[in-house]
C-alpha positions as a Python dict, from the first residue, in 0.01 Angstrom:
ca = {
    (1, 'M'): (0, 0, 0),
    (2, 'P'): (172, -235, -256),
    (3, 'D'): (402, -80, -517),
    (4, 'Y'): (284, -314, -782),
    (5, 'V'): (-75, -313, -902),
    (6, 'P'): (-161, -589, -1153),
    (7, 'N'): (-267, -417, -1470),
    (8, 'D'): (-318, -720, -1700),
    (9, 'P'): (-682, -799, -1586),
    (10, 'L'): (-778, -429, -1681),
    (11, 'V'): (-675, -478, -2052),
    (12, 'V'): (-952, -725, -2131),
    (13, 'P'): (-1245, -498, -2032),
    (14, 'L'): (-1068, -204, -2192),
    (15, 'A'): (-1026, -387, -2519),
    (16, 'F'): (-1394, -502, -2496),
    (17, 'L'): (-1516, -138, -2462),
    (18, 'A'): (-1288, -33, -2751),
    (19, 'V'): (-1437, -300, -2978),
    (20, 'W'): (-1796, -243, -2859),
    (21, 'A'): (-1784, 141, -2909),
    (22, 'P'): (-1803, 137, -3297),
    (23, 'R'): (-2158, -3, -3255),
    (24, 'F'): (-2269, 355, -3184),
    (25, 'G'): (-2115, 516, -3496),
    (26, 'P'): (-1789, 649, -3620),
    (27, 'R'): (-1742, 905, -3350),
    (28, 'A'): (-1787, 642, -3083),
    (29, 'A'): (-1535, 422, -3261),
    (30, 'A'): (-1280, 701, -3255),
    (31, 'L'): (-1349, 768, -2889),
    (32, 'G'): (-1319, 397, -2815),
    (33, 'M'): (-985, 370, -2989),
    (34, 'L'): (-858, 680, -2817),
    (35, 'T'): (-973, 540, -2482),
    (36, 'F'): (-799, 219, -2546),
    (37, 'M'): (-472, 373, -2650),
    (38, 'G'): (-481, 616, -2351),
    (39, 'G'): (-569, 343, -2114),
    (40, 'L'): (-284, 124, -2232),
    (41, 'L'): (-43, 415, -2199),
    (42, 'G'): (-161, 482, -1848),
    (43, 'L'): (-164, 117, -1741),
    (44, 'Y'): (190, 33, -1860),
    (45, 'L'): (390, 356, -1863),
    (46, 'H'): (273, 474, -1509),
    (47, 'P'): (299, 853, -1574),
    (48, 'P'): (362, 1050, -1258),
    (49, 'P'): (57, 1241, -1119),
    (50, 'K'): (233, 1581, -1154),
    (51, 'T'): (219, 1547, -1542),
    (52, 'L'): (-158, 1507, -1531),
    (53, 'P'): (-255, 1883, -1548),
    (54, 'P'): (-45, 1952, -1859),
    (55, 'E'): (-166, 1631, -2032),
    (56, 'L'): (-527, 1734, -1957),
    (57, 'G'): (-460, 2077, -2099),
    (58, 'F'): (-332, 1919, -2417),
    (59, 'V'): (-640, 1700, -2441),
    (60, 'A'): (-865, 2010, -2401),
    (61, 'L'): (-657, 2192, -2671),
    (62, 'A'): (-686, 1890, -2902),
    (63, 'T'): (-1061, 1877, -2837),
    (64, 'V'): (-1105, 2251, -2924),
    (65, 'C'): (-896, 2202, -3244),
    (66, 'A'): (-1099, 1899, -3343),
    (67, 'F'): (-1425, 2088, -3285),
    (68, 'A'): (-1304, 2384, -3488),
    (69, 'V'): (-1204, 2164, -3785),
    (70, 'R'): (-1522, 1954, -3772),
    (71, 'F'): (-1778, 2236, -3733),
    (72, 'V'): (-1607, 2559, -3860),
    (73, 'L'): (-1341, 2474, -4119),
    (74, 'W'): (-1488, 2152, -4265),
    (75, 'P'): (-1863, 2129, -4176),
    (76, 'E'): (-2084, 1843, -4290),
    (77, 'R'): (-2276, 1925, -4610),
    (78, 'P'): (-2538, 1652, -4650),
    (79, 'A'): (-2695, 1788, -4977),
    (80, 'A'): (-2351, 1799, -5146),
    (81, 'T'): (-2267, 1451, -5017),
    (82, 'L'): (-2601, 1317, -5144),
    (83, 'R'): (-2531, 1465, -5495),
    (84, 'H'): (-2196, 1285, -5500),
    (85, 'V'): (-2355, 956, -5369),
    (86, 'L'): (-2638, 974, -5630),
    (87, 'A'): (-2385, 1028, -5909),
    (88, 'S'): (-2190, 729, -5786),
    (89, 'F'): (-2514, 532, -5758),
    (90, 'N'): (-2592, 611, -6123),
    (91, 'R'): (-2254, 492, -6232),
    (92, 'Q'): (-2291, 170, -6024),
    (93, 'A'): (-2632, 110, -6171),
    (94, 'A'): (-2497, 141, -6530),
    (95, 'E'): (-2215, -102, -6449),
    (96, 'A'): (-2459, -342, -6287),
    (97, 'L'): (-2686, -331, -6587),
    (98, 'E'): (-2391, -405, -6814),
    (99, 'A'): (-2310, -703, -6598),
    (100, 'V'): (-2676, -814, -6625),
    (101, 'S'): (-2661, -801, -7002),
    (102, 'A'): (-2326, -989, -7000),
    (103, 'A'): (-2469, -1258, -6766),
    (104, 'L'): (-2775, -1297, -6993),
    (105, 'A'): (-2537, -1342, -7279),
    (106, 'G'): (-2376, -1637, -7101),
    (107, 'C'): (-2077, -1482, -6914),
    (108, 'S'): (-1991, -1547, -6550),
    (109, 'G'): (-2222, -1433, -6276),
    (110, 'K'): (-1939, -1335, -6047),
    (111, 'A'): (-1910, -985, -6186),
    (112, 'L'): (-2289, -942, -6164),
    (113, 'R'): (-2299, -1035, -5799),
    (114, 'S'): (-2011, -799, -5731),
    (115, 'R'): (-2180, -507, -5919),
    (116, 'V'): (-2519, -566, -5753),
    (117, 'R'): (-2346, -579, -5412),
    (118, 'R'): (-2172, -249, -5481),
    (119, 'L'): (-2496, -94, -5600),
    (120, 'N'): (-2669, -202, -5287),
    (121, 'D'): (-2396, -45, -5069),
    (122, 'T'): (-2419, 282, -5260),
    (123, 'A'): (-2795, 281, -5223),
    (124, 'L'): (-2757, 236, -4849),
    (125, 'T'): (-2518, 522, -4825),
    (126, 'A'): (-2764, 733, -5022),
    (127, 'G'): (-3036, 642, -4784),
    (128, 'Q'): (-2817, 747, -4486),
    (129, 'Q'): (-2753, 1080, -4647),
    (130, 'L'): (-3129, 1127, -4710),
    (131, 'D'): (-3190, 1076, -4341),
    (132, 'Q'): (-2940, 1355, -4256),
    (133, 'L'): (-3104, 1616, -4488),
    (134, 'Q'): (-3344, 1869, -4359),
    (135, 'G'): (-3658, 1990, -4520),
    (136, 'G'): (-3572, 2248, -4786),
    (137, 'E'): (-3236, 2113, -4895),
    (138, 'L'): (-3381, 1867, -5158),
    (139, 'L'): (-3583, 1976, -5454),
    (140, 'V'): (-3782, 1651, -5454),
    (141, 'A'): (-3933, 1448, -5174),
    (142, 'P'): (-3684, 1205, -5000),
    (143, 'E'): (-3947, 928, -5054),
    (144, 'A'): (-3934, 979, -5426),
    (145, 'V'): (-3554, 946, -5429),
    (146, 'R'): (-3582, 629, -5208),
    (147, 'R'): (-3833, 484, -5465),
    (148, 'Y'): (-3600, 570, -5751),
    (149, 'L'): (-3316, 403, -5568),
    (150, 'F'): (-3521, 100, -5498),
    (151, 'D'): (-3647, 69, -5853),
    (152, 'I'): (-3292, 89, -5999),
    (153, 'E'): (-3155, -154, -5741),
    (154, 'D'): (-3440, -398, -5816),
    (155, 'R'): (-3373, -380, -6192),
    (156, 'G'): (-3007, -468, -6113),
    (157, 'R'): (-3121, -771, -5921),
    (158, 'T'): (-3388, -895, -6155),
    (159, 'G'): (-3239, -796, -6495),
    (160, 'S'): (-3379, -547, -6742),
    (161, 'R'): (-3679, -767, -6831),
    (162, 'G'): (-3828, -758, -6475),
    (163, 'R'): (-3770, -1125, -6402),
    (164, 'R'): (-3502, -1263, -6173),
    (165, 'T'): (-3206, -1393, -6360),
    (166, 'R'): (-3057, -1723, -6244),
    (167, 'L'): (-2726, -1557, -6163),
    (168, 'A'): (-2886, -1272, -5958),
    (169, 'R'): (-3046, -1526, -5724),
    (170, 'Q'): (-2730, -1699, -5631),
}
């Protein structure tokens, strides 16, 4: 058996997997990055096999700690997050409408496009939070909130008079 095993060809598939993993969400992105870093360490540092049991023990301990922090100490609260996102959405909508009025007054459309883009991003985040909510956590129907978000977003794109502004179309 040869003493040297070429590791360089293994780096490309490992990097591909690390870049492909975020497609499945933030947890998969973290797992892909962790796999990439661990794979590189294993490929190039060549740790001896006798260190494997303590390293796996540390990995198990780190997993338990991460689980405890994620689900016990700092659990996800979609209703609270949605309240914060909707407050941010209202601020973004006000700023977008100010930019619309400035654009109608003859100012640059660059600020308008930037504000509308931010408003759209905030609306998408609010929609994701609505998807995570369960039945009784919201006082109104999620579809009513979605319609409200769409109406405000549409006003930001079309201007307050209901017609598309020249700058919003660009």
